[in-house]
C-alpha positions, -999 to +999 in steps of 0.1 A: +000+000+000+014+034-010+005+064+010+004+098-006+028+123+011+012+153-006-026+151-008-042+160-042-050+197-043-087+205-044-099+236-061-134+245-047-152+276-060-184+288-045-208+301-071-239+323-064-268+301-076-290+331-084-264+344-108-256+310-124-291+296-125-315+324-121-332+345-095-360+320-089-338+290-082-343+269-052-307+258-051-292+268-018-256+264-027-235+257-058-198+248-061-174+239-088-148+214-077-116+204-096-089+180-084-052+187-090-045+196-126-075+176-139-097+195-163-129+177-152-151+200-132-177+187-107-208+209-102-220+202-067-255+214-058-273+217-025-311+219-027-342+202-014-329+169-026-297+173-006-261+174-019-252+159-053-229+162-082-246+171-115-228+143-134-220+117-108-248+120-082-247+120-044-219+095-041-193+115-059-162+123-038-166+160-047-200+160-028-183+147+003-155+172+001-179+202-004-205+191+022-177+185+048-162+219+041-196+237+042-206+221+075-205+246+104-179+239+130 
């Protein structure tokens, strides 16, 4: 088993859902997440259905990362 000495960098950008989707949206939070130098972007939403990635659903690692970071401490 190989352990990573330097964890992969996560780029998390909070987006105003009203600007990105529209004034009447019911989305409470919207984030764009990118890992390392990977070009793939995960759009993570929080709405009445909970947290989920637009492409990969609620089990996407980006959802866990954003929901954990957004949790009040």
